[in-house]
C-alpha positions as CSV (number, residue, x, y, z in Angstrom):
1,M,56.7,70.3,23.9
2,I,53.7,72.7,24.2
3,A,52.9,72.5,20.5
4,D,53.3,68.7,20.5
5,I,51.1,68.1,23.5
6,L,48.4,70.4,22.1
7,H,48.5,68.6,18.8
8,E,48.7,65.0,19.9
9,V,47.1,64.9,23.4
10,V,44.6,67.8,23.3
11,G,43.8,67.9,19.6
12,H,43.8,64.2,18.5
13,G,43.3,62.6,21.9
14,V,40.6,64.8,23.4
15,T,38.7,64.8,20.1
16,C,38.9,61.1,19.9
17,I,37.5,60.7,23.5
18,I,34.7,63.2,22.9
19,I,33.6,61.4,19.8
20,G,33.6,58.1,21.7
21,N,36.5,56.4,19.8
22,K,39.3,54.4,21.4
23,V,42.9,55.8,21.6
24,E,45.2,53.0,20.6
25,L,48.6,54.8,20.5
26,L,49.7,58.2,21.6
27,T,53.3,59.3,21.1
28,S,55.2,62.6,20.4
29,V,54.8,61.9,16.7
30,Y,52.2,59.2,16.2
31,F,48.5,59.0,17.1
32,K,46.2,56.0,16.3
33,S,42.5,55.7,17.1
34,S,39.9,53.0,16.6
35,P,38.0,53.5,14.4
36,G,39.6,56.2,12.3
37,N,37.8,59.5,12.0
38,A,38.3,62.7,10.0
39,A,37.4,64.9,12.9
40,V,40.0,63.2,15.1
41,D,42.6,63.7,12.3
42,I,42.1,67.4,12.0
43,G,41.6,67.9,15.7
44,G,45.4,68.1,16.1
45,P,46.0,70.9,13.7
46,F,43.0,72.9,14.9
47,A,44.3,72.6,18.5
48,N,47.5,74.3,17.3
49,L,45.6,76.9,15.4
50,I,43.3,77.9,18.2
51,F,46.0,77.9,20.9
52,G,48.4,79.7,18.6
53,C,45.9,82.5,17.9
54,L,45.0,82.8,21.6
55,T,48.7,83.1,22.5
56,F,49.3,85.6,19.8
57,Y,46.4,87.7,21.2
58,V,47.8,87.5,24.7
59,L,51.2,88.4,23.3
60,R,49.9,91.7,21.9
61,K,48.3,92.6,25.2
62,T,51.1,91.9,27.7
63,S,54.7,92.7,28.3
64,F,55.3,89.5,30.3
65,A,57.4,86.6,28.9
66,R,57.2,87.9,25.4
67,L,60.0,85.7,24.0
68,L,58.3,82.6,25.3
69,L,54.8,83.6,24.2
70,F,56.1,84.6,20.7
71,Q,57.7,81.2,20.2
72,V,54.7,79.3,21.5
73,A,52.4,81.2,19.1
74,A,54.8,80.9,16.2
75,Y,55.4,77.1,16.6
76,N,51.7,76.4,17.0
77,L,50.7,78.5,13.9
78,F,53.5,77.1,11.8
79,W,52.7,73.6,12.8
80,F,49.1,74.1,11.7
81,S,50.3,75.3,8.3
82,G,52.9,72.5,8.0
83,T,50.2,69.8,8.5
84,I,48.3,71.1,5.5
85,L,51.3,71.0,3.2
86,H,52.5,67.7,4.6
87,S,49.0,66.2,3.8
88,A,49.4,67.4,0.2
89,I,52.5,65.3,-0.4
90,S,51.9,62.4,1.9
91,N,49.2,60.9,4.2
92,G,48.7,63.3,7.0
93,D,46.1,64.8,9.3
94,W,44.1,66.4,6.4
95,T,44.3,63.5,3.9
96,F,41.2,61.6,5.1
97,A,39.1,64.7,5.6
98,I,39.9,66.3,2.2
99,N,39.3,63.0,0.3
100,E,35.8,62.9,1.7
101,I,35.1,66.4,0.3
102,I,37.1,66.6,-3.0
103,A,38.4,63.8,-5.3
104,E,42.0,63.7,-6.2
105,P,44.1,65.4,-7.6
106,F,42.0,68.5,-6.8
107,G,42.1,67.7,-3.0
108,K,45.9,67.8,-3.0
109,L,45.9,71.0,-5.1
110,L,43.6,72.6,-2.6
111,L,45.8,71.5,0.3
112,I,48.9,73.0,-1.4
113,I,47.2,76.3,-2.0
114,S,45.8,76.4,1.5
115,G,49.1,75.5,3.1
116,I,51.0,78.2,1.2
117,L,48.4,80.8,2.0
118,S,48.4,79.8,5.7
119,Y,52.2,80.2,5.9
120,I,52.0,83.6,4.2
121,L,49.3,84.8,6.6
122,V,51.2,83.6,9.7
123,I,54.5,85.1,8.6
124,R,52.7,88.4,7.8
125,Y,51.0,88.6,11.2
126,L,54.2,87.7,13.1
127,N,56.3,90.2,11.2
128,T,53.6,92.9,11.8
129,Y,54.0,92.3,15.5
130,L,57.8,92.4,15.3
131,D,57.7,95.7,13.2
132,A,55.4,97.2,15.8
133,A,57.8,96.2,18.6
134,L,60.7,97.9,16.8
135,K,58.7,101.1,16.2
136,N,57.6,101.3,19.8
137,N,61.2,100.6,20.9
138,Q,60.1,97.8,23.1
139,G,62.9,96.0,24.9
140,E,61.8,92.4,24.6
141,P,64.7,90.1,23.7
142,L,63.4,89.0,20.3
143,A,66.8,88.7,18.7
144,K,67.9,86.3,15.9
145,Q,70.4,84.6,18.2
146,D,67.7,83.7,20.8
147,I,65.3,82.3,18.2
148,F,68.1,80.3,16.4
149,V,69.3,78.7,19.6
150,S,65.7,77.9,20.7
151,F,64.9,76.3,17.4
152,L,68.1,74.2,17.4
153,F,67.4,72.8,20.9
154,A,63.7,72.2,19.9
155,A,64.8,70.2,16.9
156,A,67.2,68.2,19.0
157,A,64.5,67.6,21.6
158,A,62.1,66.4,19.0
159,L,64.7,64.0,17.6
160,L,65.6,62.6,21.0
161,A,62.0,62.1,22.0
162,G,61.3,60.2,18.8
163,L,64.3,57.9,19.5
164,L,62.7,56.7,22.7
165,F,59.8,55.1,20.8
166,K,61.2,51.5,20.8
167,P,59.1,49.9,18.0
168,D,60.4,52.4,15.4
169,R,63.1,54.6,16.8
170,L,64.6,55.9,13.6
171,Q,61.4,56.6,11.8
172,A,59.9,58.3,14.9
173,A,63.0,60.5,15.2
174,M,62.7,61.5,11.5
175,E,59.0,62.3,12.0
176,G,60.0,64.6,14.9
177,L,62.5,66.5,12.8
178,L,59.8,66.7,10.0
179,E,57.4,68.3,12.4
180,M,60.1,70.8,13.4
181,A,60.8,71.5,9.7
182,A,57.3,73.0,9.5
183,S,58.5,75.9,11.8
184,L,61.6,76.7,9.8
185,P,60.2,80.1,8.6
186,I,60.6,81.3,12.2
187,L,64.3,81.7,11.5
188,F,63.7,84.2,8.7
189,L,61.3,86.6,10.4
190,K,62.3,90.2,11.0
191,F,64.1,89.9,14.4
192,R,66.5,92.5,15.8
193,E,70.1,92.0,14.7
194,N,71.6,92.6,18.2
195,S,71.3,90.3,21.1
196,F,69.7,91.5,24.4
197,A,71.4,88.9,26.5
198,E,72.7,91.6,28.8
199,N,69.1,92.3,29.8
200,H,68.3,88.7,30.7
201,N,67.9,87.7,34.3
202,F,70.2,84.7,34.4
203,S,69.2,83.5,37.8
204,R,65.6,83.3,36.6
205,L,66.7,81.7,33.4
206,R,68.5,78.9,35.3
207,F,65.4,78.3,37.4
208,F,63.3,78.3,34.2
209,G,65.8,75.9,32.5
210,L,65.6,73.5,35.4
211,I,61.8,73.4,35.2
212,V,62.0,72.8,31.4
213,C,64.5,70.0,31.9
214,V,62.2,68.2,34.4
215,L,59.2,68.7,32.2
216,Y,61.1,67.4,29.1
217,L,62.2,64.3,31.0
218,F,58.6,63.6,31.9
219,F,57.6,64.3,28.3
220,C,60.2,61.8,27.0
221,L,59.2,59.0,29.5
222,T,55.5,59.4,28.5
223,L,54.9,60.6,24.9
224,G,58.4,59.9,23.8
225,Q,58.2,56.2,24.7
226,G,54.6,56.1,23.7
227,I,51.3,55.3,25.5
228,S,49.1,52.5,24.3
C-alpha cells in the first residue's frame, strides 16, 4: 500500500498537479492525466526511489520497527527498478521520456541495462545491511519466513485491489500482480534461516494488524475502485 500510494498518488498525481495538468484517472494500477507528460510519467518511479532511499537511511540509524522499514525500503526500491525493465518490454512510465531522448531500439536497450544495474545495486545495498545485522548480532526479526509471508499477502492484496476496478477487473488484477513481480528479488536476499517469532509481541502485532486491515479497506474503496 505504501509503495503504491507513493507511486500513483504522490509520484504521478502530485507531479501532475504541480505541472498544471488534469488527473483523469487514479487507481492502484492505473494513472491517466490530460495532457500526457514525461515528467508525470517518471514522477511515480522517482517517488519510490526517493522514499525508498530515505527509508533505508532511517533503517540504518534506528532499531525501531526494522522489519517494517526494511520491507518499505525494499518494495519501493525494487518497484523503481521494475518500472525501468517493464518500460523496456512494454509501454511504461519511462517509455515516453526515453523516446524523447533516444530513438529506438537504443532507448529500450538503455532501459534494459539501467534496469538490471538498478536491481544489482538495490540487492547489493540491502544485502550489505543484512550482512551487517548478522555480524553485529542484532535481533531484528528479518527471517525468510517473515518476508515470504509478507510478500504472499502483499501479492494477494494487490490482486484483490485490482479486482475492484469495475471497468477492467481482470486486467487491473494482473497489473497488480505484475507490479508485485518487480519485488520478487526480496525473497532471495540473505535473511536469517531461523524464525524470530518467539520474540514478537503478539498483542502489538494484533493491534498493528487491525490498523492495517482498516487502512487496506480504505485503500480498496478508493484507489482499488478508482478515482476519476
